C-alpha positions in Angstrom: -0.2 0.0 0.3 2.8 2.5 0.9 4.6 1.3 -1.8 2.4 4.1 -4.5 4.0 6.8 -2.4 7.6 5.6 -3.5 9.9 6.4 -6.7 10.5 3.6 -9.3 14.0 2.5 -8.1 13.5 3.7 -4.1 14.0 0.7 -1.6 12.2 0.9 1.8 14.4 -0.2 4.9 12.3 0.4 7.7 8.5 0.4 7.8 6.9 1.9 11.4 3.9 3.5 13.1 3.4 5.7 15.5 4.3 4.5 19.3 1.1 2.7 20.8 1.3 5.3 23.3 -0.2 7.9 21.4 -3.5 6.0 22.0 -3.1 6.6 25.7 -4.8 9.9 25.9 -8.2 9.1 23.6 -8.0 5.7 25.4 -8.1 7.1 29.1 -11.0 10.2 27.9 -13.2 7.2 26.4 -13.2 5.6 29.5 -13.9 8.3 31.5 -16.6 9.8 29.1 -18.1 5.9 28.9 -17.3 5.5 32.5 -19.9 9.1 33.2 -22.5 8.4 30.8 -23.0 4.9 32.4 -23.0 6.1 36.2 -25.6 8.6 34.4 -27.7 6.0 32.9 -28.0 4.2 36.2 -28.6 6.9 38.2 -31.8 7.7 36.2 -32.7 4.4 35.0 -36.3 3.1 33.9 -37.9 3.2 37.5 -37.0 6.7 37.6 -39.1 7.6 34.2 -35.5 8.8 32.7 -36.2 6.9 29.3 -35.2 9.9 27.0 -32.1 10.5 29.2 -31.3 6.9 29.0 -31.5 7.0 24.8 -29.3 10.0 25.0 -26.8 8.5 27.2 -26.7 5.7 25.0 -26.3 7.7 21.7 -23.6 9.8 23.3 -22.1 6.6 24.3 -22.1 5.0 20.8 -20.4 8.2 19.3 -17.6 8.3 22.0 -16.9 4.6 21.2 -16.8 5.5 17.4 -14.8 8.5 17.9 -12.0 6.1 19.4 -12.4 3.6 17.0 -11.8 6.4 14.1 -8.5 7.5 16.0 -7.4 3.7 16.4 -8.2 3.2 12.4 -6.3 6.3 11.5 -3.2 5.2 13.7 -3.2 1.9 12.2 -2.7 3.8 8.7 -0.6 6.1 9.3 3.2 4.9 8.0 6.9 5.8 8.8 9.4 5.2 6.1 12.9 5.2 5.9 14.1 4.3 2.5 17.1 4.6 0.7 16.8 8.1 -0.5 14.7 9.9 2.2 12.4 9.5 5.3 8.5 9.5 4.3 5.4 10.0 6.9 2.0 9.2 5.5 -0.8 10.7 7.7 -4.4 10.7 7.4 -7.3 8.2 6.9 -9.5 10.0 3.8 -7.3 12.4 2.8 -3.9 11.2 2.6 -0.8 13.5 3.0 2.5 12.8 2.6 5.8 14.8 3.9 9.3 13.6 2.6 12.8 14.7 3.6 15.4 13.6 1.2 18.6 13.2 3.0 20.1 15.7 0.4 18.4 18.4 2.1 18.8 17.3 5.8 21.5 19.4 7.6 21.1 18.0 11.2 19.7 15.1 12.6 18.7 15.2 15.9 17.5 12.4 18.6 15.9 13.0 21.7 14.2 10.0 24.7 12.9 11.4 27.7 12.4 9.3 30.5 8.8 8.1 29.8 10.5 7.4 26.3 13.1 5.3 27.7 10.9 3.2 29.9 8.1 2.6 27.2 10.2 2.5 24.4 9.6 5.3 21.9 11.5 8.7 21.2 11.8 12.0 19.0 13.6 13.0 15.9 14.5 16.2 14.8 14.9 17.2 11.1 17.0 20.5 10.1 16.6 21.3 6.9 19.9 22.5 4.7 17.8 25.9 3.8 18.5 28.6 6.2 14.6 29.1 6.4 13.5 25.8 6.3 11.6 25.2 9.5 12.6 22.1 11.8 10.7 19.2 11.9 9.9 17.1 14.6 8.9 13.3 14.5 7.4 12.6 18.0 6.5 9.1 19.4 8.8 7.1 16.9 9.0 3.1 18.4 12.7 1.6 18.2 14.1 4.8 17.9 17.6 3.4 18.4 16.9 1.1 15.2 14.9 4.1 13.6 17.9 6.4 13.8 20.6 3.9 13.2 19.1 2.8 9.9 18.8 6.7 8.6 22.3 7.5 9.7 23.5 4.0 8.2 22.2 5.5 5.0 23.4 9.0 5.0 26.9 7.9 6.1 27.2 5.1 3.1 28.2 2.5 6.3 26.8 0.8 9.1 27.2 2.5 12.5 27.8 0.8 16.0 25.0 0.3 18.4 24.5 3.5 20.4 25.8 3.6 24.2 23.7 5.7 26.7 26.3 7.8 28.3 25.5 9.0 32.1 25.0 12.8 32.2 27.9 14.0 34.7 27.0 15.8 37.5 28.5 19.7 37.6 31.1 20.2 40.7 29.8 21.6 43.6 30.4 25.2 44.4 33.3 25.9 47.0 32.8 26.6 50.7 34.4 30.1 50.3 33.8 30.9 53.9 35.9 28.0 55.0 38.2 28.6 52.5 38.5 32.4 53.6 39.1 30.9 57.3 41.6 28.5 56.1 43.5 31.7 54.3 43.2 33.5 57.1 44.4 30.9 59.3 47.1 30.2 57.4 48.5 34.2 57.5 48.0 34.3 61.1 50.7 31.1 61.9 52.9 33.2 59.4 53.0 36.2 61.3 53.4 34.5 64.7 56.6 32.6 63.2 58.1 36.4 61.8 57.7 37.4 65.3 59.3 34.6 67.1 61.9 34.3 64.9 62.5 38.1 63.8 65.9 39.7 62.9 68.5 39.7 65.7 68.5 43.3 67.4 71.7 42.9 69.4 74.1 45.8 69.2 76.9 45.2 66.6 78.5 48.6 67.2 79.0 51.8 64.9 78.4 51.0 61.3 82.0 51.2 59.4 83.2 54.9 57.9 84.0 54.2 54.1 86.6 56.6 52.8 
């Protein structure tokens, strides 16, 4: 299905969906709305004479569920492609939208993983174009971001790259305690003054100074 958006000699290296975590918010809102409608329907049941309200709640529940199913269908129809010539994003369910970034026009490629992304297995890719006025594109919620980034870099560099190693951030050194430092310096100078007072110059009388000429 995605081959219709490719050139005749273009080869696909990787096909991916957005990470399934993009459905977390729609799923949560759907569960909350369905629970609220169910509670409202239970409180205004047939015994209380709320048949019309029950029907309205049932209709709204169907619409809420249908909205989530459409969101699920749109997620399954979206694609992220890595080919030997470009990165392609295919989005939209009824009206298709295709965005592509040829490698020749990519100036910088950034890669970021937040703490939730490290726990759940997704990341973000930042693409900066060669033109100064070109906007910066951000591809959010990419599954297996290490493999995705490595595939793109292997095509750009023309050779395989080693697996990436996460480097722990170095903590900045603590600021020195200036009060303690000043106290140590003051104590050292005080000791030196005491030494000079104890071992000062010999003040004994050595007689008159010799005259010259």
